[in-house]
N, C-alpha and C positions, 0 to 999 in steps of 0.2 A: 504493500500500500504506500509506504514511504517512498519507494523507488518510483512508483507511478506518479505520485504527487510531485516529486522532484523533477521528473521529465516534463510534466505539464507546466510546472512553474518555469522551467528553463525555456520551453517553447514560447510561453507567453512573454517572458523577458526578452527573448530574441525578437519576437514580433513587434514589441513595443520600442525597443532601443537598437536592435541590430548588433553588429559586432563592436562598433565604436562607442555606442551609448552617449550620443550628443544630447545636450539640453535643447529646449525649444529655441532659445536665442542663437545657440551655436548652429542649429539646423538652418535658421534664417540667414545667418552670415555666410554659411557654406553655400547655400543656394545662390545668394547674390554674387559670390566670388565666381562660381562655375559658370553662371550665365554671363557674367561680364567677360570671362575668358572667351566664351563663345562669340560674343559681340566683337571682341578684339580680333579674333580669328577671321571673322567675316570682313570687317573693315580693312584690316591690314593685309591679310593674305588673299581672300577672294576678290575684294573690291579694288584696292589700290595697287596691289602687286599683280594679280592675275588678269583682271578685266582691263585695267588701264595702263599697266606697265609703268606706273609712276615711280616705282622703286624696285630694286633687286633685293631678294632675300637670300641669306645664307641657307645652306641645306638644313641646318639644325632647326631654326624656327619654321622653315618651310615645311619640313616633314612633320614637325610637331603640330602645326596648324592643320595640316591635312588629316592627321590621325585624330585630332580632337574633334574636327568637324564631322568625320565619319562616325565617331563614337557618340556625339551628342546631337547631331542633326541629320545624318545620312545624306548630307549635301554631296553632290558630284561636281567637282571643280569645273569640268567642261560645260555642264549644263548651266551652272550659275553664271559663269563668265559669258557664255553665249547669249543667254537671255538678257543679261545686263547690257551687253554691247548693242544688242538689237534695240533695247529700250532707248539708248542714247541716239542711235541712228534714226529711229522712227518716233522720237519722243512726242507724246501727246497727239499722235495721229491714230487713225484706225488700226494701223499695223503695230502700234505700241502694245506689248504683251500685257501691260498693267497700268494704263493711264486713267485716272479718275476724270479727266477732261472728256474722254470719249466713252468710258464705261460707267461713270458715276462713282462718287465717293463711297457709297455703301457697298457696292460690288467689290471694289478694290480693298477696302478696309476689312470687310468680313470674309471675303473669299479670295484674298490675295494669294494664299497658298495653293488654292485650286487652279488659279490662273497660271501660276508658276508651273505646276505639274502638267497642265495641258500644253504649255509651250515647250516643255522639256521633251515632249513626244514629237515635236516638229523637227523632222530630220533635216529639212532645209536650213532651219535656224542653226542647228548644231554644225552643219557642214560649212555654212557661210561665216559664222561668227566664233566658232570654237577653236580657231588656230592658236597654236603656241601653248596650249594647256597641257598638263602632265599626261604622258602616255607611256610610262615605264611599267615594269612588271607588276609592282604592287598596286598600281592604279587599275590596270586591266584585270588583274586576278583577285583583287580584294575590294578596294574602295569603290570601284564602279560596278563590278560583277555582283558583289554582295553588299550593296549600299545599305540594305535593311538590317544586316547582321550587327552593325555597330550599335544601333539604338536598342536592339534586343539585349546585347551584351551589357549596355549601360543600365537597362532595367534590372537585370540580374545582379549587377554590382551594387546598385543603389539599395535593392532589397536586402542583400547580404550585409551591407555596411550599416544601414539605418533602420531596418525593419520595415513595417508597414508604411511609415512616413516617407520612406525612400521612394515609394510609388508616386507620392505627391510631388516630391522633388523631381522625379523623372518627368512627370507630366508638365511641370513648369518649364523644365529644360526643353521639352519637345515643342511647347507653345511659344517659347521666347522669340525665336527668329520669325515664325509665321506672323506673330502679332507685331513685333517691333520693326522688323525689316519689311515684310510684305504688306502689313497693314499701315503702320505709322509712316515709314519713309516713303514707300511707293504711293500711299494714299494721301495722307495729310501733307506730305512733302511736296505735293503738286496741287494742293487745294487751299491751304491756310498757312499764314505766316507772313514774314516780312521779306523784302527783296533788296539786296544791296545792288544787284545788277539786273538790267532789263535784258536777260538772255532770251534766246529764241523760243523757249518753252515756258511752262507755267511753274517751274520749280521754285520753291520757297525755302527760306530758313525758318524752321519751326521755332526754335529758341536759340539764343546766342551761346548757350553753354552746352557743348557737345560732350556729355559725360555718359549718360545712361545708354545711349546707342553709339558710343565710341567716336563721336564727332560727326556721324551721319546726319545729325539734326541740321547741319549747315548745308542743306541740299541745294539752295540757290547758288551758293559759292561754288559748289562742286560742278553743277551743270554749266556754269560760266567758264570754269577752268577745269575741264574733266580730267586732264592728265596730271594735275597737280597732286603731289603726295600730301600736301597740307590743305585742309578744308577751311580753316579759319581765315578771315580776311581783315576784319576791323580789329582795333586794339582791344575792344571789350569782348571779343569772341574767343572761345576756348575750345580747342579740339584735342581731346585726350588721346585719340588715336595717333595724332602727330607727336605727342609727348612720348608715346611708346616707341614710335619709329625712330625718334631722335635718340632714345635710350639704346635701341638695337644698333643704331649707327655708331654710337660711341663705343659699343662693345665689338664692333667689327662684324656684326651679323646682318647688317642692311646697308644699302647704298641708295640714297635718294637720287633719282634721275631728273626730276623736274618739279618745280613749284611755280605758282602763279607769278607772272612778271611784276616787278615793283618799279614804278616810274622814277626816273632820275631827272632832276631839274637843273638848268643852268640859268641862274638869275641874271637879269640884265640883257638877255638876248633880244635884239630889236627886230630881227627878221627871221622867220622860220626857215631852216635849211633842211637838207636831206636827212640829217640826223633827227631833226624834229619830226619830219614826216614818218620815218621808220619807227620812232618811239610812239608817236600818236597811234599808228596802226597797230603796233604790238600791244599797246595799253588801251585799246579802243573801249573796252568795257569800263575801265576806270574813267576815261574821258567822258563817256556818256553818263556815268553816275554823277560826275561833277557837274555836267551840264544840267542834269535834272535838279540839282541843288540851286543852280543859277536861275532856273525857271521858277523855283519856289520864292527866291528873293524878288524876282521881277513881279511875281504874282502879288506878294505882300505890298509892293509899291503901287500896284495898279488897282488893287481891290477897293480901296477907299474911293478912288475916282469912279470906278464902275458903279458903286452903290449910289453915288450922287448923279451919275449921268443917265442911269436907267433903273427902272423898278424891277431889278432882277429878284427872283425868288432865292432864298438862301439855299434851297435844294439845288437850283440850277448852278449857282456859284460853286457849291461844294463838289458837285459831280464834274463840273468843268475843270476845276483845279486838278482832280484826279486824271482826267483825260489829257491835260497838258503834260502830265508827268509820264504818260505812257509812250511807248515807241510808236511814232506816227504810222509806220507800216502796218501795225496791228489794229488800227482803228477801223471799225466798221462804218458803213454808210450813215447810220443815225448819229454816231459819235462825231463824224466829220461835219455833219450838218449843224450839230450843236456848237461846235467850235466856230463855224462860220458866223453863227449868231453872236457868239462872244466877240469875235474879231471885229465885228461892225462897230463895237464900242471901245476897242483897245488895239491900236496899231502896234503898240509895243509888244503885246503878247502874240500878235500875229507874226511879227518879225522874229520873236524868239522861237516860235513853232517852225517857221519856214527855214530859219538858219539851222535848226536841229536836223531837219530833213536833208539839207545840203551837206552838213558835216558828216552825217552817216553815209552819204553817197560816196564820199572820198575813198573809203576803204572797200567799197563794193565795186568800184570800177577797175576790175583786174586787167582789162584790155588797154588801159592807159599806161603811158610810160611814167617813170618816176618823175621826170621833169614836168610833165603835164599835171601830175597829182600835186607836186610841190607848188606849182603856179596856182592851182585851185585852193590849196591850203593858205597860201600867202594872200590871195584875193579875199578869202573868207575872213581872215583876221583883219584885213584892212577895212572891210565893210562892217565888221562887228564893232571895231573901235570907232568908226565914224557914225555909228547908229544913235549915239547919245543915250543909249540904254545902259545904265551903270552896271547892272548884273551881267550883261553881255560883254561889255568892255572889260570888266574884271576877269571874266572867264577867258577872253581872248589873250590877255596878258599872261595868264597861267598857261594857256595852250601853247603859245609860241616858245615857252621856256622848257618844254619837254626836250630831253637830251638823251 
């Protein structure tokens, strides 16, 4: 009887605490640590290293991340990289595998993992976008062939180590990437947030502190400079994934290949030259972000005059201000008509809008020679400084100092 009781008690103890016998708070801390390692593996290995080649990884972290992702997510490197590359190539179009712009935010947020699995079966996507991903023996014979086995092994390990609560830990691990990556980044990251740069798609920065999802929260920055290993841009933004990459680099385990360009200025330059042109084109997203700020300054100077010159509704002024800050090429017909109504009462804002269109055209005219583009840039600056619009003049003084 005593033996049976001891066996029953031992089994119950094992079920409740497992081998290691962690307390409740220790279980929570452990879960946060392992899910964060998974996030780090996704952002550093799958995203920045494999999909975009923004950095090279030493074999040690590279193999560790591959094993960890196999164990905790069942991710196949070629599938993930292919789908993500297609996402960038077809972003926010009907061909985008997971765009909330075309599929709706609810679909992407709640069914992002299903959209991923469906696209992973698209052999054309794998063939076209899967180049350069691992194709060694262990990839072919374990990680890809038995991608399901890792998560099953993880379930067994969690149960053995932590008892019944280990199943909950496993479930959280299994849901972490589908929710955080497929739902939050692919969904909310193209639907809600702020934008530092008016890139070609709807990508947004969800919050300026990229910690919980490894820096992927800074999605607008990433879509603007897709091959940059660093996702933070402004001084107040933090990318924890970049901190890990710098740590690996200091240990000789990583080599950064590319980061977003940082503009250099030569104060006192009176006339834009070929170096100015080259720098303006290379830093065009920074240029247009600064121009958007100039538009805000011009708006503040004009808005009081507008209120006195016409009985504009507050709603009209508010929506017009937002339209002024958008990329002109993205404006639809009703928006253009609204701006026409606005410009009837403000030639300064009309000039700001038109000059923005002309400035953006400079780096879109690939068939022009460098000398022709330089002449256009010099002419643009001359007209901006003769406009008598202070915000436009100040911007031009800054523009011609790019070096």
